[in-house]
N, C-alpha and C positions, 0 to 999 in steps of 0.2 A: 240725151240727144238734143241738138240745138232747137229744132222746130218740128221734129217728127217723133212719133212713138216707135219703139223697137218693133220692127216687122211691118210697119205701115208702108203701103206703096205710094199713097198720095197724101198730101197734107190736108186736102179738103174732103176727103172721103169719110164723112162723119157718121154714115149710117151703116148698119150691118145688114147682110142679106137676111131678108125676112122681117126687116123693120126693127125699130127700137133704137134707143141710144146706145152708142158704143161705150163700154166700161172704161173707166179711167185707165190709161196705159201705164205700165210700170215705169216708164221713163219720165213721167211728169212730176215725181216727188221721190223723196227718200223712201217713203213707203213702197213705191213702185220698185225701187232698186232692191228692197228687201224681198219683195215678191219674186223677182227674178232670181235672187240669190237662193231663196228657199227651193224654188223649182230646180235650179242648177244642182244643188246639193243632192236632191232626191234622184235626179237623173244620172248623177256620176257618183253613186255611192261608193264604188270600189276606190276611186281616187281619194275621196274625202275620208274614208276609213283609214287609209294610210296616214293622212295628215292628222286625223284624230288620235291615232295610236302614238304618233311621234310626240304630239303635244301632251298627251296623257302621261306617257313615260317621263317626259321632261318635268311635268308638274309634280309627279311623285318624288323625283330626285331633288328638285329645287325646294319643295316643302320640307323634305327630310333634312336637307342641309341647313335650311333656315331654323328649324327647331333645334338642331345640334348647336348652331352658332349662338342662338339666343340663350340656350342652356349654358354654354361655356361662359357667357357674359354675366348671367344673372342667377343661375341655379346653383345647386351644391348638394352636400350630404347633410341630411337632417341630424341634429345633435342627439347623442345618447347619454353620455356622462353628464353633460351640461343641460339636460332637458329641464331641470327645475330652476335654473338661473335665467332670468329674463334677459340679462345683458352680460356679455362676456368680453373682456379686454384681452388682446393678445399682441404679440410682437409682429411687426410687418414681416411677411415672408417673401420679400422681393427687394431688389436693389434698383435705385433710380438715380439719375444725374440730371439736375435741372439745366435746361438749355435756354438761351435767351429767346429763341424763336422755335415754334413748332412744338409738337408733343414731346414730353420727356421720355427717353428710352427706359425700358423696364426689363429686368431679368429676375426670374424667380429663384428662391433659395431652396436647396435640396434638404437642408437639415433644420431642426427645430430651433428657431430664434427665441431667446429668453428675455424676460423682463426683470428689472431690478425689483427685489422684494420690497423696497421702500415705497414703491408706487401703490401698494395695497392701502397704506394709510392715506395717501393722497386721494384715492378713489373713495375710500370710506367717508371722507370729510365732505364729499359733494352733497349739496342739498338734495333731498329726495332719496338718498341711498340709505337703506335700512342697515345693510351690512355688506362687507366686501371680503371675499375669501381668496387667498392666494393658493393656486393649484400647483402641486408638485407631482410630476408624472415622469416615469422612466420605464424603459423596456425591461422585461424580466422573463425568466423561464422557470417553470416548476419542474423539479426532478422528483419523481415518485420513489417509493421504497424499493421497487424492483429496477431502478435505473432508467426508466423511461423519462423522456423530456416532453413537456406539454407547452404549447403556445396557446394562442387565442382560438376561439371557435371558428371553424371553416376557414382556416388560414389567416385569421385576424391576429391582432396583437394581444399580448398579455402585458398589462401595465401595472406598476406599483404606484401607490398613492399614500398620503397621510390620512389617518382616520378622520381628522378634522374636516376633510373635504368630502366625506360621504354624503353630506347634505346636498351636494350639487345635483344628484340624480333624482331623488335621494335613495341611498342604500340604508336599509334598516336591518338590525340583527334579527335573524330567525332563531338562532341558537347560540348559546355561549355569551361571551363578553367582549368588550372592545379591547384592543391591544394596549397594554400599559408598560411593558418591558421591551427593550430592544430586540429580544429574541422571540417575541410573540407576533402572530399574524392572524388576520381575518381573511378568509377566502369567500368569493361569491359562491353560492350554492351550486351553480352549474359547474364551475371549475372543480369543486370538491367532489362532485359526482363523477366527473371524467377521470379524476386522479384516484378515485377509490379511497378517499381519506375523509376524516371527520374531526370533530372537536376532540382535543386531547392527544391527537397523533402528531407525528413529526414529519415535516417535509423539508426538502432543500430548495432554496431559491437561488438561481444563477443570475448574476448581473455582471456588469463590467468589473466589479471587484472580486469575482469568483463565486463559487457555490457555497452557501452558508445555511446551516440547519436552523429551522424555526419551528416553534410549537403552535399548532392551530388552536386558537382560543375562541373562535367564533365563526359562524357562517352568516353571510348577509345576502339580502336579495333586493332588487330594484322593485318599483311599484308593480311591474308586470313580469311574471316569469321568475326563473331562478337566476338569470344573468342577462347581460347585454348581448345583443345578437352579433356584434362584430368585434367585441373585445372582452377580455377577462380582466377582472379587477382583484388586485391584492392590496390589502390595507395594513400598513405598518403604523407605528407611532409616528407622530409628525416629525420628531427630531431624527428618527432613524430614516424616514423617507427623504428628508433633506440631505442626509449624509450619503445615501445610496444614489441619489440623483446626480451627484458630482458637481452640483451647482448650489451650494448651501445658501448663497446670497441672492439667488434668483428664483423666479417662479415661471412656470410654463404659461399660466394664464391667470386672470383675476375674474372671479365670478361675482356679479353685482346683483344684489337683491333690492328691489325698490320698496319705498314706503307705499302704503295703500293709496290708490287714486292717482299715482304718478304715471303718466303715459311713458312707455318704454321706447316707442318708435320701432324701427326695423321693418319697414316696407320692403318687400322683395319683389324681384321680377322687373320687367321692362315698365309695366304700367305702375308698379309700386314706386319705382324711381321717379316717374313723372309726377305721381301724387306727392311724393316727398319734396320735390322741387317747387311744386305749386302751392304748398301749404306751409304756413309759418307756425310751427309747433315747438314748444319748449319741452322736448322729450328728454328722457333720462340719457339716451345715447348722446344727444347734443350737449347736455351738461357735462357728462364725463369727458367728452372730446375737448370741450373748452378748458376744463380743469387740467387735463394732461398737456394740452398745447401751452398753457401758461408755465408748465414745468419744462418745456422744450421737447415734448413727446407728441407732436402733432401728427395727424394723418394727412399725407400729401395727395390723397385722392386715389392712390392705387395701392395703399398699404405697403409701401416700400421703404427701405432704409435709404435716406437721402444722403448723397455725398457731393460736396462742392469743394471749391478751392478756398481754404481759410487762410492761405498764406504760409502755413507751416506743414501742409500736406496731411493734416488730420481731418477727421470728419467735421464738417462745417456746421451742419444744422441738426445734429443730434439723431438719436434713434427714433424710428417711427413706430407708432402703434396703430392697431385697428380696434374699433369698438363695434361689436356686432350684436344684433338681436334677430329674433325669428330664425328662419332656416339657415341664415348666414352664420349662426353660432357654430355650425358644423365645420366651417372653414378654420376656426380657431382650434376646435377639438381635434380634428383629423388633419394632420400635416398633408396627407394625400389629397384632401379636398381642394385646396388651392392649386396643387399641382394638376389635379384632374381637370379643374376649370381651365387652367392655362393650356394644358395639352389639348383639351377638347376645342378651345377657342382657336388654337393654332391649326389643328388638323381640319376642323370644320371650315375655317376661313379659307385655307388653301384649297381644300376639296370643293368648296362652294364655287370658287373662281374657276376651277377646272371643269366642274360639272356644267356651269353656265356656258363655258366655251363649247363643250361637247353638245349641249342641248341646242345652242344657237346654230351650230354647224348642221346637226341632224334636221332640225325644223326647217332651216333655210334650204337645205338640199331637197327635202321632201316637197316643200311648197314650190320651189323652183321647178322641180320635175312636173308637178301638177299644172303649173302655168304653161310650161313648155309643151305638154301634151295637148293643151287647149288653144294652141296658136292659130289653128284653122278657124275655130269659133270666134276668137278675138278679132281675127282679120275680117270675118264676115260682118261682125258688129260694126267695125270701123267702116266697112264698105257701105253700110246702110245708114251712115251719118251719126253713129255713136261717137261722142267726143272722148278724148283720152281721160278726162275727169270722170265721166260716167262709167267707163270701163274700170278705172281704178276703184271707184266707189263700189261697183258690183263685186269685184274680186275681194276688196277689203271686207265688205259685208259678209261674204261667204266665209272667209277665213276667220273673222271675228266670231261668227256664230259657232263654227265648228270648234275653234280654239277655246272659246268661252266655256262651252259645255265640257270639253276635255279637261280644261284646267280645274273647273269645279269638281269634276269627277275624280281628279287626281289628288285633291287636297286631303281627303280622309285617309286614303292609303299612304299618303306621304307622312302623316303623323305616326301611322303604324310602322312604316319603314324606319322612321327615326328611332322608335323604341327598339326595333330589331337591331339596328346598328349600334345603339347604346349597349344592348345586351352582348353583341359581338365584341365591342371594344372592351367591356368588362371581362369577358371570358378569356381574352388573350392578354389581359393585364395592362392595357393602355390607360384605363381609368378605373377608379374604385367601383366595386360592385354595388355599393349603396348610393351611388350618384344618381340623383333624380333629375328628370328632364323638366324644363320650364315649358308648359303647354299654354300657349296664348294665340291670339288671332294674328299677330304681326307676321309670322312666316306665311300664312295663307294670303294675306293682303299683298305681301311682296311677291309671292308666286303669281298671283293674278296679274299684277302690273308687269312683271318681267316676261311671262309667257305671252300675254296678249301683245305687249310691245314688240317682242322678238318676232312674233308671227306677222304683225302688221308691217314692220320694216322689211321682213323677208319677202312678202308678197309684193310690196311696192318695188323693191329692187328687181325682182324676177320679171315683173310685168313692164318695167320701164321701157325696154327695147320694143316690145310688141305694140305698145300703145303710142309710141313716139313717131314711128315711121309712117309714111303715107299709106292710105288704104290699099292702093294697087300693089305697092311693094310688100305690104304685109301679107296679101293673098299669095304673092309669088313665093315668099319665104315660108308660108305655111305648107306649101307643097313640097319644097325642097329645103332641107335643113341648112342653115348657114354654118359653114365649116369654121369660120373665124370667131374669135372672142374679142372682147373689148381691150383696148390698149392698157387701160388702168389695171384691168385684171391680170394681164400678162406681166406688167411691171411689178405689181404686187406679189405675184407668184415667184418671180425670179429674185426679188428682194428677200422674201422669206427663205428661199433656198440658200441664198448667200449668208443670211444670218444663221441658218442651221449649220453651215460649215464653220462659221466663226465660233459657234457654241462647241463644236467638236474640237476645235483648236484650244478652246478654254479648258478642256478636260485636263490637259497636260500642264496647265498653269495654276489652277486653283489648288488649295490644300486637298490632300488625299481624302479626308473625311467628307469633303464637299464635291468630290469629282463626279459623283453620280447625278448631281443636280443639272449641270450643263449637258450631260449625256442625254438625260430624259427630256430636257427642254429642246435639245436639237431635234429629237424625233418628232416632237409636237410641231415645231416650226416647219419641218420638212413635210409633214402630213398636210398641214394647212396650205403650204405652197403647192403641193401636188394637186390638192383639191381645186385650187384656183386655175392651174394650168391643165386640168384634166382633159378637156376636149382636144387641145393641141397635142398633148402627150399621147392620148389614146389614138388619135389619127395616125401619128407616126408609127406607133407600135403595131397598129392594125395593118398598115401598109407593109411593114416588115414581115409580119406573120402571114399576110396574104400572099406575098411574093415567094415565100419559102416553104410554107406548110399547107395553108388551106387550099390553094389552087391545085394541089396534087389530088384532091378529093373530088375532082370533076365538078358535077353540077352543084352539089351541096356545098363543097368547099368554095366554089366561085361565088355563090350567093352569100355565104357567110362572110367572105372577105369584103364583098361589095357593100353589104349591109353595115359591117363594122366601120368601114372607112366613111361611108356616107352618114352614118348615125353616130359620129364620134361623141356628140353630147350625151346621147342615150347611153353609150358604152361607158363614158366617164361617170355618169350617175350610178351605173351598176357596179363599177370597179371601186370607186372611192370609198364607200363604207366598208368593203372587204379589206382594202388596204389599211384603213384606219384601225380595224380590228387586229389584224396581224401585226402591224408595225407598233401600235401602242402597247398591246399585251406583251409582245416579245421584249420590247425595250424596258418596260416597267419591271417585269419579272426578273430578267437576267441582270439588270443593273444592281438589284438588291442582292441577288445570290452572289454576284461577283464581289460586291463590297463586303459581304459576310465572310466569304472565303479569304479575302485579303486580310481581314481582321484576324481570323484564326491563324493564317499563315504567318503574319508578322508577330503575333503573340507567341506562337510556337517557337519562332526563331529566337525570340528574346528570353524565353523562359528556359533556364538550364537547371532548375532545381530537380532533385531526385524525388522528393516527397512534398506533398501539400497537405497541410492540416486545416480542416474546415469544420465549422460548427453546425450541428443539426438544426439549431435554432436561428441560423442565419448569420452568426458572427463568432469570433474567437476572442476570448479575454486577452488583454495585452500581455499579461504575465506568462502566457503560454509560450511565446517566442523565447523568453529567457529560460523557461523550464526545458524547452526542447534542446537548447544549446548544451545542457548538461547530460544529454543522452550519449553514451559512448559511441563514437564513430561519427557524430555530427560535427561538421566543420563550421557551418554558418547558418543563421536563420535571419529572415527579415519578414516583418508583417507587411501586408498590402492593405492599405486603408483607402477604399474607393470613396470619392466625393466629387464635388464640382466646385469650382471657384469662378469668380467674375473678375476679370481684369478691367481696371478703370483708367481710361485715358482722358484726362481733363482737357487736353488741348484739342481733341477731336470734336468736330461739330456735327458729324453725321452718325458715326457709330462709336460713341465713347465707352460702351460696355461690350465686353467680349467674354462669353461664357464658355468654359472649357472643362473637360474631364480631367480630374487630378487624382494622383495617388500619393499617399504617405508611405514612405519606406524608411528602413533603417540602413543608412549608408555603411555602417560597420559590418553588415552581413550580406553584402552584394556578391562577394566572390562565390561562385558556384550556384547562385540562386537566380540572379537577373543579369542579363548581358544586353544593355542598350548601347549601341554604338554612339560614341561621344564625338561631336565635331570640334568642340573647344571647351576648355576647362576640365574639371574632374568631378564626377558624382560622389567621390569619397569625401568631398568637402561639404556635403549636404548635411548640415547640422545647425541648430539654432535658428537664427534669423536669415535663412538662405532659401533659394529656390533654383530649380533647374527647369529650363524651358525647351520645348522642341524648336527646331529651326523655323518651322512654320509659324509657331506662336511668336517667337522672337522677331521674325520679319514683320508680322502683322502689328506688333506693338512697337516696333522700332527700337528694340533693346539688344544689348550685347553683354558679354561677361563683365561684371563689375557694376552694371547699372542697377538702380532700384526700380521695382515695379509695384504699382498700386494694385493690391488684390483684396477681394472681399471673400472671406472663407465661407463655408457652407452655411453657417448659422448667422451670417451678417457681420461678423467681426472683421474690421479693416486691418490690414497689415501691409507693410512695405518692405519685403525681404530683398536681399541682394542676390543678383543672378550669379551663380558660381559655375554653371555649365550649360552648354547647348547640346542637345542630342538629336540624332536623326529621327524624323517623324515615325511614329509607330501607332497604328490604329488600335492596337490592343492595349496600350498603356497611356493613352491620352497625350496631352500637350504640356502638362505641368506636374512636376515632382516636388514634394515637400517632405521635410522630416516627419516621420510618423508621430513623434511625440508633440509636434506642433499642430497636427491635424486632429488627433483623437479627441482632445477636449472639446472640439467644435463640431463633433458629429452627434447625432441624436442618441445613439446607443452606446457610444464610446467603446466600440468593438472593432477589431480588425476583420476584414472580409475573410482572409486566409493568411496562413503563415507558410512561407516557402522554406524548405529545409534542404541543405546540401550536405552530402556525406564526404568524409575525407577520402583521398585517393586510395589509401590502403585499407579502408574500412570494409567490413563484411556487410553488404547491403541487407541481407536477411536479418543479421543481428540488429542493425539499425531499425529495421522495420518492426522487429519484436520489441525493441526499447520504446519506440514511438507508440506502439499499440498499448504497452503498459502505461504510458503517460496518458493515453486516451481514456483508459479505464478509471484513472484518478479524476478525470474531468468529464462529467456526464455530457453527452452530446457531441464530444470531439470525435472526428472521423479522420482516418489516415488514408490518403489517396496518392495517385501519381500526378504528373503535370497535366494529363488530359482532363482531370477534374477541375483544374483551374480554368481551362478554356471553356468548359461548359458553364461555369459560374459567370465568366465574363460575357458570354454570348446571350445571356438571358434577356437583357433589355433589347439587344439588336434583333433577337428572334421575335420579340413582341412587335417591334417596328416592322419587321418583314411580314409578319402575319397581318398587321394593320394595312400595309400596302396591298397585300393579296386580297384582303376583304374588300377594300375600296375598289380595287381593280375588277373584282368579280361583279360588283354592283354596276360599274360603268359598262362593262362588257355585256351584261345582260340587256342594258338599254340599247347599246350599239347593235347587238344581235337582233333586237326587235326592229330597229330601223333598217337593218340590212334586209330582213325578210319582207317588210312592208314595201320598201323601195323596189326590190326586184319583182315582187308580185305586181306592183303598179306598172312597172315598165312592160312586163310581159303581157298583161291584160290589155294595156293600151295599144298593143300591136295587132289586135284582132283583125282590123280592116286590112292591114298590110299582109298578114299571113293568108287571109281569104283571097286577096288579089293574086298572090303567087299561085294559089291553087286554081284560080279561074283562068290564068294564062297558060296552064299546062303543067304546073308543078304537082307531083304526086304528094300524098300525105307522108309517105316514107321519106321523100326528098326534103320536105319542109322540116320533118322531125330531125333528120340528119343535120340539116342546116342549123337548127336550134342547138343540137348537141355540140356541134363545132363552135358555135358562138359561146355556149356555156363554158366549154373548155378554154376558149380564148380569155373569157372574163376571169375564170379561176386562175389561169396561168399568169396573166398580167398582174393580178392581185397578189399572188404569192411572190412573184419576182420583185415587184416594187415594195411591198410590205416588208419583205426580208431585207432588201437593200436599205430601206429607211432605218430599220433597227440595227443592222449589222455595222454600219459605218461608225456611229457613236459608241456602240458596244465594243468594237475592236479597239478604238482609242482608249476606252475606259479599262479594258483588260490589260492592254500594254502598260498602262500607267500603274495599275494596282498589283497585278500578278505576273507581269513579264511574259505574257503569252497573248497571241491575237484572239484566241477563243475564249468567250466568256465562260464563267463557271456556272454550273447548274445542270440538272438532269436534261438530256436531249429530248426525252419523251415529252416534256412540257411543250417544247416548240412544235414537235410533231402533232401533239394534241390540239394546239392552237390552230395550226394550219388545217388539220383534218376537220375540226369543228366548223371553222370558217368556210372552207370549201363545201362541206356537206350542206351547210345552211344556204349558201349561194346556189348550189345545184338544185336542191329541193325547191327553193323559192322561184326558180325559173321553170323547172320541168313540170311541177305539179300544175300550176296555172296554164302552162302551154298545152298540156294534154287536154285540159278542159276546153281551151279555146279551139283546138283542132277538132273537137268532137262536133262542133256546129257546122252546118252546111255553109259553103262559101257565100252563096247568095244571101242567106239569112244574116251572116256576119257583116256583109257589105251594107245591107239595109239598116242594120242596127245603128243607133246613135252612138257617137263617140262618148 
């Protein structure tokens, strides 16, 4: 206050009744403002509890997202096989294109990239290197004597190696001898126990070259236990291992052992990166990096394969390598480690942005409601000469005290929530089970800044109108709510609704695989727009409901209608979180189910094979397709080799890399197995140096039949095939088709996913099935199924993504439900004086209760109506685009459950506190402080 203390009648009345000096008033200093803030918080516990819970939930979510994001950037999977090697060199598992300006785009590689074996000698010659060992690793499956197939422990991998690399763990012989002949093998003790075999017995090992018998000559163990926790190890002679790997002139990694006293480096985590940048250390990692860079194998900072324009269309700056130490060695050992980091970074980054938006909306709404309910108090403060700055400072101090405590209280649970989310991601297969989180203070610091900043800005915006108007006008508005809202808010709301319609229109323009993105984005834009236009929209709907429904209920209906129209701001605050819950949950869930159904529908339409051959170990040897052709009654077979490729457009400046799902097929066996509608060209010409593109991919790349397209295969190998056909887009079979013999050598396991089998028109289907079953008995692990089994195999990744979205949706909805309950409870308890006044002027308790019931019905009805409309418009457009029907795909009971849970939460959050308020005597409620 300018020259008076809060509550003082005269400026010169310095003495208290009874004598003595008057204590320093709270308006004379910042300490006084804090005094008033603390008293205000204690006097309005119900309102501030709602704000506390909103910020607390937001702090938990933001901290959890921060931990996941930091982990995606700096964490990984601890090494197992390479635990004894202090430094490991591996090939870059990503593709990048250098740009003249801005960050270089990066796409990860799905297959294992290899290193030239000659680099082992280069690394071994680096000063400080005691020895360098080239690692040979390849997937394998053990076939027991009774025909069972074994993979790795707990769903992990079984990998073959040369005995010369046993020192990387190290594995030591417990029993027997090392392998010296091509038909000898050493098993880790855990695998031998699971297989029920031992030294001197014979087992069959299935690789891409088929199943071959080997004699077990030894059992080996790591330093701890009988085997590694996430993988099984099979040891062959070094020469046999190189032969079975399919890459005799390459190695999967190079293990580097240092001389005594040589620092290895390898700081990990955010603060480890800062330390490494601030210290000048000549570590073994840096020496190896410099030596490899001199050979043209430098690390471009993101571990990617670099591709530029060398004038002849070839790779310009050579293959990239990564040199890792510490926990980052796991990124080289486990192909899934880098993929898990990439997925976690992408998911947590997008989810963090979304969570921040939700948290800001919820916190802003809760604090705005709190300030709105205190407009009478603020008006009185202005009337006794409080300046706008003093009122702002008082409100800010209150909010910062409450928000600060809530944020600090939410940090610890946020770290626990991050661990729970990590476990959930691993359980549904989005990241590897062994992926460890990076636990540091950075997420907590960011949470403190973001939550306090959001709360401070929200209360400033909410109080701006109350403290800006003249005191007399503020007192008048505190008695009667202003029905209008600011012009900027109205314009912003209509702009967002317009953008939501634009996003709906974009659904029919973007590629089918991306159609769900604008549909979901449209719902979010519409929800924010409705939140901005809430009071105006609620006033219109209340008048409509009052004229047609509520007034028919005599006294209670009249009161409910009048209250709803006059209190449109209060009604909007009650309806908005309910609309957000229904609209957001419905849109997110049914967009994913519709996309999944469309994928199944399109894959089913294109697959015309009678039988599908699949491997129990996850793949089928390439020679199975040729063997199946010799089964009587089989007319055609084609393997399906799933992978991903990256298209490189050197002329593009914004998005020069385009990652697409690709399949390798045998064009000679398409008749009766696969029927993809072709727009131009012919799929039968798919052989050698050729490729077929979907029309969507061709349009994106600007290619037509006869053009050459720059592609990077799954293991980083560049190729430039000629386009021989364009086919209609099909969600089930990706955007790129290549010859299977061109894809197989560039996959990690060199196996086909499945083999499609067609029968001749006059063949006996049962006889063909019998012949294929006989073939399966000759190849352990081979299973014969129908086309439905193909669809299940294709939908595994999409199902994981669907469960990921559901998990994240459940987390957000839990927070929104909390905000719904606290908001509605705050609104209802804030009406205690209003309800008491109605009873004092003659309204019975039954009439007031009936009025509240009608208002609750109105709130729930409007929320269901708007929330459903917000979700229905984009979902209808998405469904028409993908499945040719206006109704989205998915179980209807989910929508019914969303609506029921939301309405029940809203009804209970209004009725329970209202019952408590009505128990008080009217005069006592009127005398109670607001």
